[in-house]
VOMILUM-874351 format. One line per 5 residues: number of its first residue (from 1); their letters; for each residue x, y, z of N, C-alpha, C, CB. Coordinates in Angstrom, 2 decimals. Glycine has a CB too. Example, Ala and Ser with C-alpha at 12.3 -4.5 7.8 and 13.67 -1.06 7.14 Angstrom:
BEGIN
1	AS	13.19,-5.69,7.80,12.30,-4.50,7.80,13.20,-3.30,7.80,11.31,-4.47,9.05; 12.85,-2.25,7.08,13.67,-1.06,7.14,12.90,0.03,7.87,14.08,-0.60,5.72
//
This chain:
BEGIN
1	MSLVV	0.85,-1.16,0.00,0.00,0.00,0.00,0.90,1.24,0.00,-0.97,-0.01,1.22; 0.42,2.28,-0.65,1.19,3.52,-0.66,0.25,4.69,-0.40,1.95,3.70,-2.01; 0.85,5.79,-0.01,0.05,6.99,0.18,0.84,8.20,-0.31,-0.34,7.16,1.67; 0.08,9.15,-0.81,0.64,10.41,-1.28,-0.17,11.51,-0.62,0.60,10.52,-2.86; 0.51,12.54,-0.13,-0.17,13.66,0.49,0.11,14.91,-0.33,0.30,13.86,1.97
6	THRVV	-0.97,15.55,-0.76,-0.87,16.78,-1.53,-1.89,17.77,-1.00,-1.09,16.52,-3.05; -1.43,18.91,-0.55,-2.32,19.97,-0.05,-3.30,19.44,0.99,-3.10,20.60,-1.22; -2.78,18.69,1.94,-3.55,18.14,3.06,-4.56,17.08,2.64,-4.26,19.25,3.77; -4.44,16.55,1.42,-5.28,15.46,0.95,-4.42,14.20,0.86,-5.94,15.80,-0.45; -4.89,13.12,1.48,-4.17,11.85,1.47,-4.80,10.94,0.42,-4.19,11.17,2.87
11	YLSGK	-3.96,10.43,-0.49,-4.40,9.48,-1.51,-3.83,8.11,-1.14,-3.93,9.93,-2.96; -4.70,7.17,-0.82,-4.29,5.81,-0.48,-4.46,4.92,-1.70,-5.11,5.27,0.73; -3.45,4.10,-2.00,-3.55,3.18,-3.13,-2.82,1.89,-2.79,-2.97,3.81,-4.42; -3.01,0.89,-3.65,-2.40,-0.41,-3.44,-3.45,-1.46,-3.14,-1.38,-0.35,-2.31; -2.99,-2.65,-2.79,-3.89,-3.78,-2.55,-3.95,-4.11,-1.07,-3.44,-5.01,-3.35
16	TETRE	-5.13,-4.47,-0.63,-5.31,-5.02,0.72,-6.08,-6.33,0.58,-6.08,-4.00,1.65; -5.99,-7.16,1.59,-6.70,-8.44,1.55,-8.10,-8.36,2.14,-5.90,-9.50,2.27; -8.36,-7.33,2.97,-9.69,-7.21,3.57,-10.14,-5.76,3.57,-9.68,-7.77,5.01; -11.45,-5.60,3.63,-12.02,-4.24,3.74,-11.63,-3.62,5.09,-13.57,-4.27,3.59; -11.45,-4.47,6.10,-11.05,-3.97,7.41,-9.67,-3.31,7.34,-11.03,-5.13,8.44
21	QQQQA	-8.76,-3.89,6.57,-7.44,-3.28,6.40,-7.56,-1.92,5.74,-6.51,-4.19,5.57; -8.43,-1.83,4.76,-8.64,-0.54,4.10,-9.21,0.48,5.10,-9.59,-0.69,2.90; -10.19,0.05,5.87,-10.81,0.95,6.84,-9.80,1.42,7.88,-11.99,0.27,7.52; -8.92,0.53,8.33,-7.89,0.92,9.29,-6.96,1.98,8.70,-7.06,-0.31,9.74; -6.58,1.82,7.44,-5.71,2.79,6.79,-6.41,4.14,6.65,-5.26,2.28,5.41
26	IEAAK	-7.68,4.10,6.29,-8.45,5.34,6.14,-8.57,6.05,7.48,-9.86,5.05,5.58; -8.91,5.30,8.52,-9.05,5.90,9.86,-7.73,6.47,10.36,-9.59,4.85,10.85; -6.63,5.75,10.11,-5.32,6.26,10.53,-4.99,7.56,9.83,-4.21,5.21,10.25; -5.28,7.65,8.54,-5.01,8.88,7.80,-5.89,10.02,8.29,-5.22,8.66,6.29; -7.16,9.71,8.55,-8.09,10.74,9.03,-7.74,11.25,10.42,-9.50,10.20,9.03
31	SVASV	-7.03,10.43,11.20,-6.72,10.83,12.57,-5.62,11.89,12.65,-6.30,9.62,13.36; -4.93,12.14,11.55,-3.90,13.17,11.52,-4.60,14.53,11.43,-2.91,12.95,10.32; -4.31,15.40,12.38,-5.02,16.66,12.51,-4.97,17.53,11.26,-4.47,17.43,13.67; -3.87,17.54,10.55,-3.74,18.44,9.40,-4.38,17.89,8.11,-2.27,18.72,9.16; -4.86,16.66,8.12,-5.47,16.05,6.93,-6.91,16.52,6.82,-5.41,14.49,6.98
36	KLVIN	-7.26,17.05,5.63,-8.64,17.51,5.44,-9.49,16.51,4.64,-8.64,18.85,4.74; -8.84,15.61,3.87,-9.58,14.67,3.05,-8.73,13.43,2.79,-10.01,15.32,1.71; -9.39,12.26,2.75,-8.71,11.00,2.44,-9.41,10.39,1.23,-8.72,10.01,3.67; -8.64,10.12,0.19,-9.16,9.49,-1.03,-8.70,8.03,-1.05,-8.67,10.25,-2.32; -9.66,7.12,-1.12,-9.36,5.68,-1.11,-9.32,5.15,-2.54,-10.41,4.91,-0.28
41	NMSLD	-8.12,4.88,-3.04,-7.93,4.24,-4.34,-7.39,2.82,-4.17,-6.99,5.07,-5.23; -7.59,2.23,-2.99,-7.10,0.89,-2.72,-8.00,-0.14,-3.39,-7.02,0.64,-1.20; -7.41,-1.27,-3.76,-8.18,-2.36,-4.34,-8.10,-3.56,-3.41,-7.66,-2.72,-5.76; -9.10,-4.41,-3.52,-9.21,-5.56,-2.63,-8.61,-6.79,-3.31,-10.68,-5.82,-2.24; -7.46,-7.24,-2.80,-6.80,-8.43,-3.31,-7.65,-9.64,-2.92,-5.34,-8.55,-2.75
46	NPGLA	-7.74,-10.61,-3.81,-8.59,-11.77,-3.55,-7.81,-13.06,-3.87,-9.89,-11.70,-4.40; -6.86,-13.43,-3.01,-6.05,-14.61,-3.30,-6.86,-15.91,-3.34,-4.96,-14.73,-2.27; -7.94,-15.99,-2.60,-8.77,-17.20,-2.62,-9.39,-17.43,-3.99,-9.86,-17.10,-1.56; -9.86,-16.36,-4.61,-10.44,-16.47,-5.95,-9.37,-16.82,-6.97,-11.15,-15.17,-6.35; -8.20,-16.21,-6.85,-7.09,-16.52,-7.76,-6.72,-18.00,-7.64,-5.86,-15.63,-7.45
51	DAVKQ	-6.69,-18.52,-6.42,-6.37,-19.94,-6.21,-7.43,-20.85,-6.81,-6.21,-20.23,-4.72; -8.71,-20.46,-6.67,-9.79,-21.28,-7.22,-9.68,-21.36,-8.75,-11.16,-20.70,-6.81; -9.35,-20.24,-9.38,-9.18,-20.23,-10.83,-7.97,-21.06,-11.21,-9.03,-18.78,-11.36; -6.88,-20.91,-10.48,-5.66,-21.68,-10.75,-5.94,-23.19,-10.67,-4.53,-21.29,-9.76; -6.71,-23.59,-9.67,-7.06,-25.01,-9.51,-7.94,-25.49,-10.67,-7.79,-25.23,-8.18
56	ALASD	-8.88,-24.65,-11.09,-9.74,-25.03,-12.21,-8.93,-25.20,-13.49,-10.85,-23.97,-12.41; -7.97,-24.31,-13.71,-7.12,-24.42,-14.90,-6.24,-25.66,-14.82,-6.24,-23.15,-15.04; -5.70,-25.94,-13.64,-4.81,-27.09,-13.45,-5.54,-28.42,-13.60,-4.15,-27.02,-12.08; -6.84,-28.43,-13.35,-7.59,-29.68,-13.46,-8.09,-29.94,-14.88,-8.76,-29.66,-12.49; -7.86,-29.00,-15.78,-8.23,-29.20,-17.17,-7.09,-29.91,-17.90,-8.57,-27.84,-17.86
61	PQLAS	-7.35,-31.07,-18.52,-6.28,-31.85,-19.17,-5.51,-31.07,-20.24,-6.86,-33.10,-19.79; -6.18,-30.17,-20.93,-5.52,-29.42,-22.00,-4.69,-28.24,-21.48,-6.55,-28.91,-22.97; -4.92,-27.84,-20.23,-4.21,-26.67,-19.68,-3.31,-27.01,-18.49,-5.20,-25.63,-19.27; -3.41,-28.23,-18.00,-2.68,-28.61,-16.78,-1.18,-28.35,-16.87,-2.92,-30.06,-16.47; -0.60,-28.54,-18.03,0.85,-28.36,-18.17,1.24,-26.98,-18.70,1.42,-29.43,-19.08
66	VPIDT	0.26,-26.11,-18.90,0.52,-24.76,-19.43,0.71,-23.80,-18.26,-0.64,-24.28,-20.36; 1.85,-23.10,-18.20,2.06,-22.16,-17.09,1.21,-20.90,-17.26,3.56,-21.78,-16.99; 0.19,-20.79,-16.42,-0.69,-19.61,-16.43,-0.74,-19.06,-15.01,-2.14,-19.96,-16.96; -0.33,-17.81,-14.85,-0.41,-17.15,-13.55,-1.77,-16.49,-13.41,0.74,-16.11,-13.39; -2.26,-16.45,-12.19,-3.55,-15.82,-11.91,-3.39,-14.79,-10.81,-4.61,-16.88,-11.52
71	EAIGD	-4.19,-13.75,-10.94,-4.25,-12.70,-9.93,-5.70,-12.25,-9.86,-3.28,-11.49,-10.26; -6.21,-12.02,-8.66,-7.59,-11.57,-8.51,-7.64,-10.32,-7.64,-8.48,-12.68,-7.91; -8.34,-9.34,-8.15,-8.59,-8.12,-7.40,-10.09,-7.93,-7.40,-7.83,-6.87,-8.02; -10.68,-8.03,-6.21,-12.13,-8.04,-6.14,-12.64,-9.27,-6.87,-12.74,-6.74,-6.75; -13.57,-9.08,-7.82,-14.07,-10.23,-8.59,-13.46,-10.28,-9.99,-15.59,-10.17,-8.69
76	TVRLM	-12.42,-9.48,-10.23,-11.73,-9.48,-11.52,-10.50,-10.36,-11.45,-11.34,-8.04,-11.93; -10.40,-11.28,-12.40,-9.28,-12.22,-12.45,-8.42,-11.88,-13.67,-9.78,-13.70,-12.51; -7.12,-11.83,-13.46,-6.18,-11.63,-14.56,-5.45,-12.94,-14.83,-5.17,-10.49,-14.25; -5.41,-13.33,-16.10,-4.68,-14.52,-16.52,-3.45,-14.06,-17.28,-5.57,-15.45,-17.40; -2.27,-14.56,-16.88,-1.02,-14.11,-17.47,-0.16,-15.30,-17.85,-0.27,-13.19,-16.51
81	STQTN	0.37,-15.28,-19.08,1.28,-16.31,-19.54,1.95,-15.83,-20.82,0.54,-17.65,-19.78; 3.15,-16.29,-21.04,3.84,-16.00,-22.30,3.99,-17.28,-23.11,5.23,-15.37,-22.03; 3.33,-18.35,-22.68,3.51,-19.65,-23.31,2.19,-20.29,-23.72,4.25,-20.57,-22.39; 1.24,-19.48,-24.21,-0.04,-20.03,-24.62,-0.30,-19.73,-26.09,-1.18,-19.45,-23.76; -1.10,-20.58,-26.70,-1.55,-20.30,-28.06,-2.99,-19.80,-27.98,-1.43,-21.57,-28.97
86	AEQRE	-3.55,-19.43,-29.12,-4.90,-18.84,-29.14,-5.95,-19.78,-28.56,-5.28,-18.46,-30.57; -5.88,-21.06,-28.89,-6.85,-22.03,-28.38,-6.75,-22.16,-26.86,-6.64,-23.39,-29.05; -5.54,-22.21,-26.32,-5.35,-22.33,-24.88,-5.85,-21.07,-24.16,-3.86,-22.57,-24.55; -5.59,-19.91,-24.74,-6.06,-18.67,-24.13,-7.59,-18.65,-24.06,-5.55,-17.44,-24.91; -8.22,-19.01,-25.16,-9.68,-19.03,-25.21,-10.25,-20.00,-24.18,-10.16,-19.40,-26.62
91	RAVRI	-9.65,-21.16,-24.10,-10.11,-22.19,-23.15,-9.91,-21.71,-21.70,-9.35,-23.52,-23.38; -8.76,-21.12,-21.42,-8.48,-20.63,-20.06,-9.48,-19.56,-19.64,-7.05,-20.08,-19.98; -9.78,-18.64,-20.52,-10.75,-17.59,-20.21,-12.12,-18.21,-19.95,-10.84,-16.55,-21.37; -12.52,-19.16,-20.79,-13.82,-19.81,-20.63,-13.91,-20.53,-19.28,-14.05,-20.81,-21.77; -12.83,-21.21,-18.89,-12.82,-21.90,-17.59,-12.86,-20.90,-16.44,-11.57,-22.79,-17.47
96	AVGVH	-12.06,-19.85,-16.53,-12.02,-18.85,-15.45,-13.37,-18.18,-15.26,-10.96,-17.79,-15.76; -14.05,-17.86,-16.34,-15.37,-17.22,-16.25,-16.35,-18.11,-15.50,-15.91,-16.88,-17.64; -16.17,-19.43,-15.62,-17.08,-20.37,-14.97,-16.83,-20.61,-13.49,-17.00,-21.66,-15.66; -15.76,-20.05,-12.95,-15.46,-20.23,-11.52,-16.36,-19.31,-10.69,-13.94,-19.94,-11.22; -16.96,-19.89,-9.66,-17.85,-19.11,-8.79,-17.11,-17.90,-8.19,-18.41,-20.00,-7.65
101	GVGKV	-17.71,-16.74,-8.31,-17.14,-15.52,-7.74,-16.44,-14.64,-8.77,-16.17,-15.87,-6.67; -16.18,-15.19,-9.95,-15.50,-14.40,-10.99,-16.53,-13.52,-11.70,-14.77,-15.33,-12.01; -16.26,-12.23,-11.71,-17.14,-11.29,-12.39,-16.61,-10.86,-13.74,-17.36,-10.08,-11.53; -15.28,-10.85,-13.85,-14.64,-10.39,-15.08,-13.29,-11.08,-15.20,-14.49,-8.83,-15.10; -12.90,-11.40,-16.45,-11.58,-12.00,-16.69,-10.81,-11.09,-17.64,-11.72,-13.46,-17.28
106	EDLMK	-9.60,-10.74,-17.25,-8.69,-9.97,-18.11,-7.66,-10.93,-18.67,-8.00,-8.79,-17.33; -7.65,-11.07,-19.99,-6.71,-11.97,-20.67,-5.43,-11.21,-20.99,-7.34,-12.56,-21.96; -4.39,-11.45,-20.20,-3.08,-10.84,-20.42,-2.08,-11.87,-20.93,-2.56,-10.19,-19.14; -2.62,-12.97,-21.48,-1.76,-14.04,-21.99,-1.30,-13.72,-23.39,-2.50,-15.39,-21.96; -0.14,-14.29,-23.75,0.42,-14.08,-25.08,0.64,-15.40,-25.76,1.72,-13.28,-25.02
//
């Protein structure tokens, strides 16, 4: 997580694993007497969802041996690989979309 202070405004950014962590950071920033405003640009990291997608990809016979990294922020999952072909990318996205909790899939595979 990072913060930038400009003209008594605190900008919070980065990833947290829980909303409680975000709230603690916001409250800590607000507790500083000279701060007039806190802007929350933090995103919610979701390692459980990333793991669920990774497991779904690994259990597919056509993708099990393909190195695909996953990252989840909120309900958005990013799929990343430099070793996939068009058919594998399409299949991976289709599988990821089917995992419970996934709202959006970003295909960053090549």
